[in-house]
N, CA, C and O atoms as a CHARMM CRD file, in Angstrom:
* protein
*
  300
    1    1 MET  N    115.81300  87.65000 101.40800 PROA 1      0.00000
    2    1 MET  CA   115.30600  88.93900 100.99500 PROA 1      0.00000
    3    1 MET  C    116.13000  90.02400 101.67900 PROA 1      0.00000
    4    1 MET  O    116.37900  89.95600 102.88200 PROA 1      0.00000
    5    2 ALA  N    116.54300  91.00400 100.92300 PROA 2      0.00000
    6    2 ALA  CA   117.36800  92.08300 101.45900 PROA 2      0.00000
    7    2 ALA  C    116.50000  93.07100 102.22600 PROA 2      0.00000
    8    2 ALA  O    115.35400  93.32700 101.85900 PROA 2      0.00000
    9    3 LYS  N    117.05600  93.61200 103.28200 PROA 3      0.00000
   10    3 LYS  CA   116.36700  94.63400 104.06000 PROA 3      0.00000
   11    3 LYS  C    116.89800  95.99600 103.65100 PROA 3      0.00000
   12    3 LYS  O    118.09400  96.16800 103.41700 PROA 3      0.00000
   13    4 VAL  N    116.00300  96.94900 103.57100 PROA 4      0.00000
   14    4 VAL  CA   116.37500  98.31400 103.23200 PROA 4      0.00000
   15    4 VAL  C    116.07800  99.18600 104.43800 PROA 4      0.00000
   16    4 VAL  O    115.00900  99.08600 105.04000 PROA 4      0.00000
   17    5 SER  N    117.02000 100.03100 104.78300 PROA 5      0.00000
   18    5 SER  CA   116.82400 100.95000 105.89200 PROA 5      0.00000
   19    5 SER  C    117.00500 102.37500 105.37300 PROA 5      0.00000
   20    5 SER  O    118.09800 102.93200 105.47700 PROA 5      0.00000
   21    6 PRO  N    115.94700 102.97400 104.81300 PROA 6      0.00000
   22    6 PRO  CA   116.07900 104.30900 104.23500 PROA 6      0.00000
   23    6 PRO  C    116.32200 105.36900 105.29900 PROA 6      0.00000
   24    6 PRO  O    115.88900 105.23600 106.44400 PROA 6      0.00000
   25    7 LEU  N    117.01700 106.41500 104.90000 PROA 7      0.00000
   26    7 LEU  CA   117.28400 107.51400 105.81800 PROA 7      0.00000
   27    7 LEU  C    116.03300 108.35100 106.04300 PROA 7      0.00000
   28    7 LEU  O    115.77300 108.79600 107.16100 PROA 7      0.00000
   29    8 ASN  N    115.26500 108.56400 104.99600 PROA 8      0.00000
   30    8 ASN  CA   114.06100 109.37200 105.09300 PROA 8      0.00000
   31    8 ASN  C    112.85300 108.48000 104.81600 PROA 8      0.00000
   32    8 ASN  O    112.43500 108.33600 103.66800 PROA 8      0.00000
   33    9 LYS  N    112.30200 107.89000 105.85500 PROA 9      0.00000
   34    9 LYS  CA   111.21900 106.92200 105.69200 PROA 9      0.00000
   35    9 LYS  C    109.93800 107.56200 105.16600 PROA 9      0.00000
   36    9 LYS  O    109.19800 106.92400 104.41800 PROA 9      0.00000
   37   10 SER  N    109.66300 108.80400 105.53900 PROA 10     0.00000
   38   10 SER  CA   108.44200 109.44800 105.05400 PROA 10     0.00000
   39   10 SER  C    108.51200 109.68500 103.54700 PROA 10     0.00000
   40   10 SER  O    107.49200 109.59600 102.86300 PROA 10     0.00000
   41   11 PHE  N    109.70000 109.98600 103.02200 PROA 11     0.00000
   42   11 PHE  CA   109.86800 110.16500 101.57800 PROA 11     0.00000
   43   11 PHE  C    109.61100 108.84500 100.85900 PROA 11     0.00000
   44   11 PHE  O    108.94800 108.82400  99.82200 PROA 11     0.00000
   45   12 CYS  N    110.12700 107.74900 101.39900 PROA 12     0.00000
   46   12 CYS  CA   109.90800 106.43100 100.78900 PROA 12     0.00000
   47   12 CYS  C    108.43100 106.05400 100.82700 PROA 12     0.00000
   48   12 CYS  O    107.91100 105.50300  99.85700 PROA 12     0.00000
   49   13 LEU  N    107.75700 106.34100 101.92400 PROA 13     0.00000
   50   13 LEU  CA   106.32700 106.05700 102.03300 PROA 13     0.00000
   51   13 LEU  C    105.54800 106.88100 101.01300 PROA 13     0.00000
   52   13 LEU  O    104.60100 106.38400 100.40300 PROA 13     0.00000
   53   14 GLN  N    105.94000 108.12600 100.82900 PROA 14     0.00000
   54   14 GLN  CA   105.28500 108.97500  99.83600 PROA 14     0.00000
   55   14 GLN  C    105.44900 108.38600  98.43800 PROA 14     0.00000
   56   14 GLN  O    104.50400 108.39800  97.64900 PROA 14     0.00000
   57   15 ASN  N    106.63200 107.87400  98.12300 PROA 15     0.00000
   58   15 ASN  CA   106.86200 107.26200  96.81000 PROA 15     0.00000
   59   15 ASN  C    106.00000 106.02000  96.61300 PROA 15     0.00000
   60   15 ASN  O    105.46400 105.80200  95.52700 PROA 15     0.00000
   61   16 VAL  N    105.86400 105.21300  97.64900 PROA 16     0.00000
   62   16 VAL  CA   105.01500 104.01800  97.57100 PROA 16     0.00000
   63   16 VAL  C    103.55900 104.42400  97.35100 PROA 16     0.00000
   64   16 VAL  O    102.86400 103.83300  96.52400 PROA 16     0.00000
   65   17 CYS  N    103.09900 105.43300  98.09200 PROA 17     0.00000
   66   17 CYS  CA   101.71600 105.89700  97.94200 PROA 17     0.00000
   67   17 CYS  C    101.47100 106.45600  96.54500 PROA 17     0.00000
   68   17 CYS  O    100.42900 106.18700  95.94800 PROA 17     0.00000
   69   18 GLU  N    102.41500 107.23000  96.01600 PROA 18     0.00000
   70   18 GLU  CA   102.26900 107.77400  94.66200 PROA 18     0.00000
   71   18 GLU  C    102.22500 106.66100  93.62200 PROA 18     0.00000
   72   18 GLU  O    101.43200 106.71600  92.68100 PROA 18     0.00000
   73   19 SER  N    103.06700 105.66400  93.78800 PROA 19     0.00000
   74   19 SER  CA   103.08800 104.53300  92.86300 PROA 19     0.00000
   75   19 SER  C    101.75100 103.79300  92.89400 PROA 19     0.00000
   76   19 SER  O    101.20100 103.45500  91.84600 PROA 19     0.00000
   77   20 ASN  N    101.23000 103.54200  94.09400 PROA 20     0.00000
   78   20 ASN  CA    99.93400 102.87200  94.23000 PROA 20     0.00000
   79   20 ASN  C     98.81500 103.71300  93.61800 PROA 20     0.00000
   80   20 ASN  O     97.90600 103.17800  92.98300 PROA 20     0.00000
   81   21 TYR  N     98.88500 105.02400  93.81100 PROA 21     0.00000
   82   21 TYR  CA    97.89500 105.94900  93.25600 PROA 21     0.00000
   83   21 TYR  C     97.84600 105.82600  91.73500 PROA 21     0.00000
   84   21 TYR  O     96.76600 105.71200  91.15600 PROA 21     0.00000
   85   22 HSD  N     99.00300 105.84700  91.09100 PROA 22     0.00000
   86   22 HSD  CA    99.05200 105.74900  89.63300 PROA 22     0.00000
   87   22 HSD  C     98.57600 104.37500  89.14400 PROA 22     0.00000
   88   22 HSD  O     97.89600 104.28400  88.12100 PROA 22     0.00000
   89   23 LYS  N     98.92400 103.32600  89.85700 PROA 23     0.00000
   90   23 LYS  CA    98.46400 101.98500  89.47800 PROA 23     0.00000
   91   23 LYS  C     96.94900 101.86800  89.61800 PROA 23     0.00000
   92   23 LYS  O     96.28100 101.27500  88.77100 PROA 23     0.00000
   93   24 LEU  N     96.41900 102.43800  90.69000 PROA 24     0.00000
   94   24 LEU  CA    94.97900 102.38300  90.92600 PROA 24     0.00000
   95   24 LEU  C     94.21500 103.13800  89.83900 PROA 24     0.00000
   96   24 LEU  O     93.17800 102.66800  89.37100 PROA 24     0.00000
   97   25 PHE  N     94.72200 104.30900  89.43300 PROA 25     0.00000
   98   25 PHE  CA    94.04400 105.07600  88.39000 PROA 25     0.00000
   99   25 PHE  C     94.18800 104.43800  87.01700 PROA 25     0.00000
  100   25 PHE  O     93.36000 104.68700  86.14100 PROA 25     0.00000
  101   26 SER  N     95.21100 103.62800  86.80500 PROA 26     0.00000
  102   26 SER  CA    95.26900 102.89100  85.53800 PROA 26     0.00000
  103   26 SER  C     94.26100 101.74200  85.55300 PROA 26     0.00000
  104   26 SER  O     93.75300 101.35200  84.50200 PROA 26     0.00000
  105   27 LEU  N     93.96800 101.19800  86.73900 PROA 27     0.00000
  106   27 LEU  CA    92.97100 100.13800  86.88200 PROA 27     0.00000
  107   27 LEU  C     91.54800 100.70100  86.84200 PROA 27     0.00000
  108   27 LEU  O     90.66100 100.11700  86.21900 PROA 27     0.00000
  109   28 ILE  N     91.33800 101.84100  87.51200 PROA 28     0.00000
  110   28 ILE  CA    90.01300 102.46200  87.61500 PROA 28     0.00000
  111   28 ILE  C     90.14200 103.93500  87.21200 PROA 28     0.00000
  112   28 ILE  O     90.26600 104.79700  88.08200 PROA 28     0.00000
  113   29 PRO  N     90.11600 104.23900  85.90200 PROA 29     0.00000
  114   29 PRO  CA    90.35300 105.61300  85.44300 PROA 29     0.00000
  115   29 PRO  C     89.35000 106.64400  85.96800 PROA 29     0.00000
  116   29 PRO  O     89.71100 107.80600  86.15300 PROA 29     0.00000
  117   30 ASN  N     88.10700 106.24400  86.20800 PROA 30     0.00000
  118   30 ASN  CA    87.09300 107.19700  86.67400 PROA 30     0.00000
  119   30 ASN  C     86.91000 107.14100  88.19200 PROA 30     0.00000
  120   30 ASN  O     85.80700 107.38200  88.68500 PROA 30     0.00000
  121   31 LEU  N     87.94200 106.83800  88.92000 PROA 31     0.00000
  122   31 LEU  CA    87.85400 106.68700  90.38000 PROA 31     0.00000
  123   31 LEU  C     87.31300 107.94500  91.05400 PROA 31     0.00000
  124   31 LEU  O     86.57100 107.84600  92.03100 PROA 31     0.00000
  125   32 ARG  N     87.66800 109.10900  90.55600 PROA 32     0.00000
  126   32 ARG  CA    87.19500 110.36100  91.17100 PROA 32     0.00000
  127   32 ARG  C     85.67600 110.51400  91.07200 PROA 32     0.00000
  128   32 ARG  O     85.07000 111.20000  91.89500 PROA 32     0.00000
  129   33 ASP  N     85.06600 109.88800  90.08400 PROA 33     0.00000
  130   33 ASP  CA    83.62600 110.02900  89.85600 PROA 33     0.00000
  131   33 ASP  C     82.78700 109.04100  90.66000 PROA 33     0.00000
  132   33 ASP  O     81.56300 109.16900  90.69000 PROA 33     0.00000
  133   34 ILE  N     83.40200 108.07300  91.30300 PROA 34     0.00000
  134   34 ILE  CA    82.66700 107.04200  92.04500 PROA 34     0.00000
  135   34 ILE  C     82.44900 107.52000  93.47600 PROA 34     0.00000
  136   34 ILE  O     83.40200 107.87100  94.17200 PROA 34     0.00000
  137   35 ASP  N     81.17800 107.53300  93.91600 PROA 35     0.00000
  138   35 ASP  CA    80.85500 108.04500  95.24600 PROA 35     0.00000
  139   35 ASP  C     80.70900 106.96300  96.30800 PROA 35     0.00000
  140   35 ASP  O     81.10400 107.17800  97.45400 PROA 35     0.00000
  141   36 GLU  N     80.15300 105.80700  95.95900 PROA 36     0.00000
  142   36 GLU  CA    79.89200 104.78600  96.97300 PROA 36     0.00000
  143   36 GLU  C     80.49100 103.43500  96.62900 PROA 36     0.00000
  144   36 GLU  O     81.30100 102.90200  97.38800 PROA 36     0.00000
  145   37 SER  N     80.09800 102.87500  95.48700 PROA 37     0.00000
  146   37 SER  CA    80.59900 101.55300  95.11800 PROA 37     0.00000
  147   37 SER  C     80.52800 101.38100  93.60900 PROA 37     0.00000
  148   37 SER  O     79.84900 102.13200  92.90900 PROA 37     0.00000
  149   38 ALA  N     81.24700 100.36900  93.12300 PROA 38     0.00000
  150   38 ALA  CA    81.25200 100.06100  91.69200 PROA 38     0.00000
  151   38 ALA  C     81.68500  98.61400  91.51300 PROA 38     0.00000
  152   38 ALA  O     82.27400  98.00800  92.40800 PROA 38     0.00000
  153   39 GLN  N     81.37800  98.07000  90.33200 PROA 39     0.00000
  154   39 GLN  CA    81.78900  96.71400  89.98700 PROA 39     0.00000
  155   39 GLN  C     82.50100  96.76600  88.64300 PROA 39     0.00000
  156   39 GLN  O     82.12300  97.51900  87.74600 PROA 39     0.00000
  157   40 GLY  N     83.54200  95.94700  88.52600 PROA 40     0.00000
  158   40 GLY  CA    84.27000  95.84200  87.26700 PROA 40     0.00000
  159   40 GLY  C     84.10400  94.44700  86.69300 PROA 40     0.00000
  160   40 GLY  O     84.16200  93.45600  87.42100 PROA 40     0.00000
  161   41 PHE  N     83.89700  94.37400  85.38600 PROA 41     0.00000
  162   41 PHE  CA    83.67800  93.10100  84.70800 PROA 41     0.00000
  163   41 PHE  C     84.75200  92.87700  83.65700 PROA 41     0.00000
  164   41 PHE  O     85.20600  93.82200  83.01200 PROA 41     0.00000
  165   42 SER  N     85.15700  91.62400  83.48800 PROA 42     0.00000
  166   42 SER  CA    86.08000  91.23200  82.43200 PROA 42     0.00000
  167   42 SER  C     85.75900  89.79000  82.06800 PROA 42     0.00000
  168   42 SER  O     85.54300  88.95900  82.95000 PROA 42     0.00000
  169   43 ASP  N     85.72600  89.49200  80.78300 PROA 43     0.00000
  170   43 ASP  CA    85.38400  88.13800  80.33400 PROA 43     0.00000
  171   43 ASP  C     86.31300  87.09500  80.94100 PROA 43     0.00000
  172   43 ASP  O     87.53600  87.20700  80.85000 PROA 43     0.00000
  173   44 GLY  N     85.72300  86.08900  81.55500 PROA 44     0.00000
  174   44 GLY  CA    86.48700  84.97700  82.10000 PROA 44     0.00000
  175   44 GLY  C     87.22200  85.27000  83.39600 PROA 44     0.00000
  176   44 GLY  O     87.98500  84.43100  83.87400 PROA 44     0.00000
  177   45 LYS  N     87.00700  86.44200  83.97100 PROA 45     0.00000
  178   45 LYS  CA    87.68300  86.82700  85.21900 PROA 45     0.00000
  179   45 LYS  C     86.63900  87.06800  86.29900 PROA 45     0.00000
  180   45 LYS  O     85.49700  87.40700  85.98800 PROA 45     0.00000
  181   46 PRO  N     87.01500  86.89600  87.57400 PROA 46     0.00000
  182   46 PRO  CA    86.06800  87.20100  88.65200 PROA 46     0.00000
  183   46 PRO  C     85.72400  88.69300  88.67400 PROA 46     0.00000
  184   46 PRO  O     86.55500  89.53500  88.33600 PROA 46     0.00000
  185   47 MET  N     84.50400  89.00500  89.07100 PROA 47     0.00000
  186   47 MET  CA    84.06600  90.38800  89.16600 PROA 47     0.00000
  187   47 MET  C     84.85900  91.10900  90.26100 PROA 47     0.00000
  188   47 MET  O     85.11500  90.54400  91.32400 PROA 47     0.00000
  189   48 LEU  N     85.24300  92.35300  89.99500 PROA 48     0.00000
  190   48 LEU  CA    85.96000  93.17100  90.97300 PROA 48     0.00000
  191   48 LEU  C     84.96800  94.14800  91.59100 PROA 48     0.00000
  192   48 LEU  O     84.32300  94.92200  90.88400 PROA 48     0.00000
  193   49 HSD  N     84.85400  94.10500  92.91000 PROA 49     0.00000
  194   49 HSD  CA    83.96900  95.01400  93.64100 PROA 49     0.00000
  195   49 HSD  C     84.81000  96.07900  94.32700 PROA 49     0.00000
  196   49 HSD  O     85.85600  95.78400  94.90400 PROA 49     0.00000
  197   50 MET  N     84.34200  97.32300  94.25700 PROA 50     0.00000
  198   50 MET  CA    85.01700  98.41200  94.93500 PROA 50     0.00000
  199   50 MET  C     84.00000  99.16300  95.77700 PROA 50     0.00000
  200   50 MET  O     82.90400  99.48300  95.31600 PROA 50     0.00000
  201   51 GLN  N     84.37500  99.43700  97.01100 PROA 51     0.00000
  202   51 GLN  CA    83.51400 100.19500  97.90700 PROA 51     0.00000
  203   51 GLN  C     84.32600 101.34500  98.49000 PROA 51     0.00000
  204   51 GLN  O     85.45400 101.15000  98.94300 PROA 51     0.00000
  205   52 ILE  N     83.74700 102.54800  98.47700 PROA 52     0.00000
  206   52 ILE  CA    84.38800 103.71100  99.08400 PROA 52     0.00000
  207   52 ILE  C     84.09700 103.65100 100.58200 PROA 52     0.00000
  208   52 ILE  O     82.93700 103.69100 100.99300 PROA 52     0.00000
  209   53 LEU  N     85.13500 103.55600 101.38800 PROA 53     0.00000
  210   53 LEU  CA    84.96200 103.48400 102.83600 PROA 53     0.00000
  211   53 LEU  C     84.98100 104.86700 103.47600 PROA 53     0.00000
  212   53 LEU  O     84.25700 105.12500 104.43700 PROA 53     0.00000
  213   54 GLU  N     85.82200 105.76000 102.93000 PROA 54     0.00000
  214   54 GLU  CA    85.96400 107.09300 103.50800 PROA 54     0.00000
  215   54 GLU  C     86.50800 108.03700 102.43900 PROA 54     0.00000
  216   54 GLU  O     87.34500 107.65100 101.62300 PROA 54     0.00000
  217   55 GLN  N     86.01900 109.28700 102.45400 PROA 55     0.00000
  218   55 GLN  CA    86.49600 110.28800 101.49800 PROA 55     0.00000
  219   55 GLN  C     86.76300 111.59800 102.20300 PROA 55     0.00000
  220   55 GLN  O     86.05600 111.97400 103.13700 PROA 55     0.00000
  221   56 SER  N     87.78500 112.28500 101.74800 PROA 56     0.00000
  222   56 SER  CA    88.05500 113.65500 102.16900 PROA 56     0.00000
  223   56 SER  C     88.56300 114.38400 100.92600 PROA 56     0.00000
  224   56 SER  O     88.75000 113.74900  99.88800 PROA 56     0.00000
  225   57 PRO  N     88.79000 115.68400 100.99700 PROA 57     0.00000
  226   57 PRO  CA    89.22600 116.40000  99.78900 PROA 57     0.00000
  227   57 PRO  C     90.51200 115.85300  99.16100 PROA 57     0.00000
  228   57 PRO  O     90.68100 115.94300  97.94500 PROA 57     0.00000
  229   58 TYR  N     91.40400 115.29800  99.95000 PROA 58     0.00000
  230   58 TYR  CA    92.69300 114.86400  99.40800 PROA 58     0.00000
  231   58 TYR  C     92.95500 113.36500  99.51800 PROA 58     0.00000
  232   58 TYR  O     93.97900 112.88500  99.03200 PROA 58     0.00000
  233   59 THR  N     92.05800 112.62700 100.14100 PROA 59     0.00000
  234   59 THR  CA    92.26100 111.18200 100.27600 PROA 59     0.00000
  235   59 THR  C     90.94900 110.43700 100.02900 PROA 59     0.00000
  236   59 THR  O     89.85700 110.99400 100.13700 PROA 59     0.00000
  237   60 LYS  N     91.10000 109.17500  99.69700 PROA 60     0.00000
  238   60 LYS  CA    89.94400 108.29600  99.51100 PROA 60     0.00000
  239   60 LYS  C     90.38600 106.91100  99.95800 PROA 60     0.00000
  240   60 LYS  O     91.38600 106.39100  99.46500 PROA 60     0.00000
  241   61 THR  N     89.65200 106.30900 100.88600 PROA 61     0.00000
  242   61 THR  CA    89.94100 104.95500 101.34500 PROA 61     0.00000
  243   61 THR  C     88.95100 104.02000 100.67100 PROA 61     0.00000
  244   61 THR  O     87.73700 104.19400 100.77700 PROA 61     0.00000
  245   62 ILE  N     89.49300 103.02000  99.97200 PROA 62     0.00000
  246   62 ILE  CA    88.62800 102.10100  99.24000 PROA 62     0.00000
  247   62 ILE  C     88.91100 100.66100  99.64500 PROA 62     0.00000
  248   62 ILE  O     89.97300 100.33700 100.17700 PROA 62     0.00000
  249   63 GLN  N     87.93500  99.81600  99.38000 PROA 63     0.00000
  250   63 GLN  CA    88.08200  98.37800  99.59600 PROA 63     0.00000
  251   63 GLN  C     87.86100  97.69800  98.25300 PROA 63     0.00000
  252   63 GLN  O     86.83100  97.90200  97.61000 PROA 63     0.00000
  253   64 LEU  N     88.82700  96.89300  97.83200 PROA 64     0.00000
  254   64 LEU  CA    88.71400  96.12900  96.59100 PROA 64     0.00000
  255   64 LEU  C     88.61000  94.65400  96.92700 PROA 64     0.00000
  256   64 LEU  O     89.34900  94.16000  97.77900 PROA 64     0.00000
  257   65 SER  N     87.70400  93.94600  96.27100 PROA 65     0.00000
  258   65 SER  CA    87.59400  92.50300  96.48000 PROA 65     0.00000
  259   65 SER  C     87.02200  91.86100  95.21800 PROA 65     0.00000
  260   65 SER  O     86.36700  92.51900  94.41000 PROA 65     0.00000
  261   66 HSD  N     87.28000  90.57800  95.07100 PROA 66     0.00000
  262   66 HSD  CA    86.74200  89.80700  93.95500 PROA 66     0.00000
  263   66 HSD  C     85.54200  89.01600  94.42800 PROA 66     0.00000
  264   66 HSD  O     85.45300  88.64200  95.59800 PROA 66     0.00000
  265   67 LEU  N     84.62400  88.76600  93.52000 PROA 67     0.00000
  266   67 LEU  CA    83.47200  87.91900  93.79000 PROA 67     0.00000
  267   67 LEU  C     83.68200  86.63200  93.01000 PROA 67     0.00000
  268   67 LEU  O     83.63600  86.62800  91.78000 PROA 67     0.00000
  269   68 PHE  N     83.91400  85.54100  93.72700 PROA 68     0.00000
  270   68 PHE  CA    84.16300  84.25300  93.09000 PROA 68     0.00000
  271   68 PHE  C     82.88900  83.42400  93.11600 PROA 68     0.00000
  272   68 PHE  O     82.23500  83.31700  94.15400 PROA 68     0.00000
  273   69 ALA  N     82.53900  82.84400  91.99200 PROA 69     0.00000
  274   69 ALA  CA    81.36500  81.97100  91.91100 PROA 69     0.00000
  275   69 ALA  C     81.83900  80.52700  91.80600 PROA 69     0.00000
  276   69 ALA  O     82.79500  80.23000  91.09000 PROA 69     0.00000
  277   70 ASN  N     81.16500  79.63500  92.52500 PROA 70     0.00000
  278   70 ASN  CA    81.46100  78.20400  92.42100 PROA 70     0.00000
  279   70 ASN  C     80.13900  77.44900  92.32000 PROA 70     0.00000
  280   70 ASN  O     79.07500  78.06200  92.23300 PROA 70     0.00000
  281   71 GLU  N     80.20600  76.13800  92.33000 PROA 71     0.00000
  282   71 GLU  CA    78.99700  75.32600  92.17100 PROA 71     0.00000
  283   71 GLU  C     77.99600  75.54600  93.29800 PROA 71     0.00000
  284   71 GLU  O     76.79000  75.44700  93.07400 PROA 71     0.00000
  285   72 ALA  N     78.47200  75.84000  94.49800 PROA 72     0.00000
  286   72 ALA  CA    77.58500  76.02400  95.64400 PROA 72     0.00000
  287   72 ALA  C     76.97900  77.42600  95.67900 PROA 72     0.00000
  288   72 ALA  O     76.03800  77.67000  96.43400 PROA 72     0.00000
  289   73 GLY  N     77.49700  78.33500  94.88400 PROA 73     0.00000
  290   73 GLY  CA    76.98500  79.70600  94.88700 PROA 73     0.00000
  291   73 GLY  C     78.12400  80.69900  94.77500 PROA 73     0.00000
  292   73 GLY  O     79.10000  80.47900  94.05900 PROA 73     0.00000
  293   74 VAL  N     77.97800  81.77900  95.48900 PROA 74     0.00000
  294   74 VAL  CA    78.95700  82.86400  95.43600 PROA 74     0.00000
  295   74 VAL  C     79.76600  82.87300  96.71400 PROA 74     0.00000
  296   74 VAL  O     79.22500  82.71300  97.80800 PROA 74     0.00000
  297   75 LEU  N     81.07500  83.06300  96.56700 PROA 75     0.00000
  298   75 LEU  CA    81.95600  83.17800  97.73700 PROA 75     0.00000
  299   75 LEU  C     82.27900  84.62600  97.98300 PROA 75     0.00000
  300   75 LEU  O     83.00800  84.94500  98.92200 PROA 75     0.00000
C-alpha cells in the first residue's frame, strides 16, 4: 500500500470529512431532523441503528450499528 504525505494535512482531512458527510446524507437523507435515535430497515438486510451521541450547531456525532438476529436471539 502506498503512503501519502500531503503538504496540507488539514485540507486533506477537510476533504475526507466532506466526502463522509455527503455519503452519510445519501444514506440518511433526513439526518438533520433526527434528534436522538432512528432505525433503518431493508428487506433481507440487518437493521441499521443510529444514535445521536452529541450535537452542536455545526457538528453532529453519531453511532451507527447493525442489529444481527440469529437462532439464539439478537446480537
